[in-house]
C-alpha positions as CSV (number, residue, x, y, z in Angstrom):
1,X,115.8,86.6,68.3
2,X,118.5,83.9,68.3
3,X,120.3,85.4,71.3
4,X,117.0,85.8,73.2
5,X,116.1,82.2,72.4
6,X,119.5,81.0,73.5
7,X,119.1,82.9,76.8
8,X,115.7,81.5,77.4
9,X,117.0,78.0,77.0
10,X,119.8,78.7,79.5
11,X,117.2,80.0,82.0
12,X,115.0,77.0,81.6
13,X,117.9,74.6,82.2
14,X,119.3,76.5,85.2
15,X,119.8,74.5,88.5
16,X,122.0,77.0,90.4
17,X,119.8,77.3,93.5
18,X,119.3,73.9,95.3
19,X,116.5,75.2,97.6
20,X,114.5,76.5,94.6
21,X,115.1,73.4,92.5
22,X,113.7,71.2,95.3
23,X,110.7,73.5,95.9
24,X,109.6,74.0,92.3
25,X,109.9,70.3,91.5
26,X,108.1,69.3,94.7
27,X,105.2,71.6,93.9
28,X,105.1,70.3,90.3
29,X,105.0,66.7,91.6
30,X,102.4,67.2,94.5
31,X,100.3,69.8,92.7
32,X,97.3,71.7,94.0
33,X,94.0,69.8,94.0
34,X,92.4,72.2,91.5
35,X,95.1,71.4,89.0
36,X,95.7,67.8,89.8
37,X,95.2,66.6,86.2
38,X,97.5,69.2,84.7
39,X,101.2,68.8,83.9
40,X,103.1,71.4,85.8
41,X,106.0,73.3,84.1
42,X,108.2,72.9,87.3
43,X,111.3,74.7,85.8
44,X,112.6,78.2,85.8
45,X,110.3,80.5,83.8
46,X,111.8,82.7,81.0
47,X,110.5,86.1,79.9
48,X,108.1,86.5,77.0
49,X,106.7,89.1,74.7
50,X,107.8,91.3,71.9
51,X,111.5,91.1,71.2
52,X,111.4,94.6,69.8
53,X,109.6,96.0,72.9
54,X,110.1,99.5,74.1
55,X,108.4,98.7,77.4
56,X,110.1,96.1,79.7
57,X,108.3,94.8,82.7
58,X,110.0,93.3,85.7
59,X,108.1,91.3,88.3
60,X,109.2,89.3,91.4
61,X,109.2,85.6,90.7
62,X,106.9,82.8,89.5
63,X,103.9,81.8,91.6
64,X,104.0,78.1,92.8
65,X,100.7,77.3,91.1
66,X,100.8,80.1,88.5
67,X,103.8,80.5,86.4
68,X,105.5,77.4,87.9
69,X,102.4,75.5,86.6
70,X,101.9,77.2,83.2
71,X,105.5,78.1,82.3
72,X,104.8,81.7,81.4
73,X,105.2,84.8,83.5
74,X,102.0,86.0,85.3
75,X,100.0,83.3,83.6
76,X,97.4,81.3,85.5
77,X,97.2,83.1,88.8
78,X,95.5,86.1,90.5
79,X,98.4,88.5,89.7
80,X,97.9,87.8,86.0
81,X,94.1,88.1,86.3
82,X,94.8,91.7,87.5
83,X,97.7,92.5,85.1
84,X,96.5,91.3,81.7
85,X,93.1,93.1,81.6
86,X,95.0,96.4,82.3
87,X,97.6,95.6,79.5
88,X,94.8,94.8,77.1
89,X,93.0,98.1,77.9
90,X,96.3,100.0,77.3
91,X,96.9,98.2,74.0
92,X,99.9,96.1,75.0
93,X,98.0,92.7,74.9
94,X,95.6,91.3,72.3
95,X,93.4,89.8,75.0
96,X,92.5,90.4,78.6
97,X,93.2,86.8,79.9
98,X,96.2,84.6,80.3
99,X,95.5,81.0,81.2
100,X,98.1,78.9,79.5
101,X,101.1,79.2,77.2
102,X,98.9,78.2,74.2
103,X,96.0,80.5,74.8
104,X,96.9,82.9,72.0
105,X,98.1,85.8,74.1
106,X,100.4,88.2,72.2
107,X,102.2,91.2,73.6
108,X,102.8,94.2,71.5
109,X,105.7,96.6,72.3
110,X,106.1,94.8,75.7
111,X,108.4,92.2,77.2
112,X,107.6,90.7,80.6
113,X,110.2,89.0,82.8
114,X,111.1,88.7,86.6
115,X,113.8,89.2,89.1
116,X,113.8,85.5,90.1
117,X,113.0,82.7,87.7
118,X,111.9,79.9,90.1
119,X,109.0,79.8,92.4
120,X,110.3,80.4,95.9
121,X,108.9,79.1,99.2
122,X,106.5,81.7,100.7
123,X,107.2,83.9,97.6
124,X,110.4,85.0,99.2
125,X,113.6,84.4,97.2
126,X,116.9,85.0,99.1
127,X,119.4,87.7,98.0
128,X,121.8,85.0,96.9
129,X,119.1,83.4,94.7
130,X,118.2,86.8,93.2
131,X,121.9,87.4,92.6
132,X,122.1,84.1,90.7
133,X,119.3,85.2,88.5
134,X,120.5,88.8,87.9
135,X,122.8,88.0,84.9
136,X,119.7,86.7,83.1
137,X,117.9,90.0,83.7
138,X,121.0,92.0,82.6
139,X,121.3,90.0,79.3
140,X,117.6,90.5,78.6
141,X,118.0,94.2,79.0
142,X,121.1,94.2,76.7
143,X,119.2,92.3,74.0
144,X,115.9,94.2,74.1
145,X,117.2,97.7,74.9
146,X,113.9,99.0,76.1
147,X,113.0,102.7,76.5
148,X,110.9,102.2,79.6
149,X,111.4,99.8,82.4
150,X,108.3,99.1,84.6
151,X,109.2,97.6,88.0
152,X,106.4,95.8,89.7
153,X,107.4,96.0,93.4
154,X,110.4,97.1,95.3
155,X,112.4,93.9,94.8
156,X,112.3,94.4,91.0
157,X,113.1,98.1,91.5
158,X,116.1,97.4,93.7
159,X,117.4,94.8,91.1
160,X,117.2,97.3,88.2
161,X,119.0,100.0,90.3
162,X,121.7,97.5,91.0
163,X,122.1,96.6,87.3
164,X,122.5,100.3,86.3
165,X,124.5,101.1,89.4
166,X,122.1,103.9,90.4
167,X,121.7,105.0,94.1
168,X,119.5,107.4,95.9
169,X,116.2,106.6,94.2
170,X,113.2,105.6,96.3
171,X,110.4,103.2,95.4
172,X,107.0,104.7,95.3
173,X,104.0,103.8,93.3
174,X,103.8,105.9,90.2
175,X,107.2,107.4,90.6
176,X,109.0,108.0,87.3
177,X,112.8,108.4,87.0
178,X,115.2,109.1,84.2
179,X,117.4,106.1,84.6
180,X,119.8,107.0,81.7
181,X,119.8,109.6,79.0
182,X,117.5,107.5,76.9
183,X,115.7,105.2,79.4
184,X,112.9,105.7,81.9
185,X,112.1,103.8,85.1
186,X,108.5,103.6,86.2
187,X,107.4,102.1,89.6
188,X,104.2,100.2,90.5
189,X,103.0,98.1,93.3
190,X,103.1,94.4,92.4
191,X,99.6,93.1,91.4
192,X,99.6,90.4,94.1
193,X,96.5,89.7,96.1
194,X,98.3,91.2,99.1
195,X,98.1,94.6,97.3
196,X,94.9,94.2,95.2
197,X,92.6,92.6,97.8
198,X,93.6,95.4,100.3
199,X,93.0,98.1,97.6
200,X,96.6,99.3,98.0
201,X,96.6,98.8,94.3
202,X,93.4,99.5,92.4
203,X,92.5,99.0,88.7
204,X,92.5,102.8,88.3
205,X,96.0,103.2,89.8
206,X,97.2,100.3,87.6
207,X,95.7,101.7,84.4
208,X,97.5,104.9,85.0
209,X,100.9,103.1,85.1
210,X,100.3,101.6,81.7
211,X,99.1,104.8,80.2
212,X,102.3,106.5,81.5
213,X,104.4,103.6,80.1
214,X,102.9,104.0,76.7
215,X,103.3,107.8,76.8
216,X,107.0,107.5,77.7
217,X,107.7,104.8,75.1
218,X,106.2,106.9,72.3
219,X,107.9,110.2,73.3
């Protein structure tokens, strides 16, 4: 726990990427009209969840008015509205909603993090920015030692392959790979509106991912 807490403090204080620092702080200062009376987080967003988790979830990056506002991964935006009901149904979350850091959400057997820790303009972090964040992801994996890694989207998938120096695997929703002798890699489309509104990712498809993650973690 101490090493994870130390890592999260390092993440929160990071200012390596000037473009992202400028953007996240501007968004936090200007705010969206719907949240004009809220105090935005406006800093890099650390991972959260069960430090003993066997399932490790990797997303893309904080949303400008989601995690960049609330300070917790997938909290306070449409992606979280799609993700947390599925996690609750699968038994990984104690409640189906995630609105703020203090809303009582608890994850069991799951840790959620991201490839990038700052909200990027147009939701598109550069390769250099992702490279700057990668050591954080590597250290989280070293600390938690999960049995199953669930990649939400191709960027997360590519980052995990890079960390484990694995080549030749292709991203496809529902694809399951043996990453190491004792670790599985599971692929899912990212629960962004781009995928959920177009039905590229449906609740039924998403539920199947978490059922598979639970099955692999308990095997």
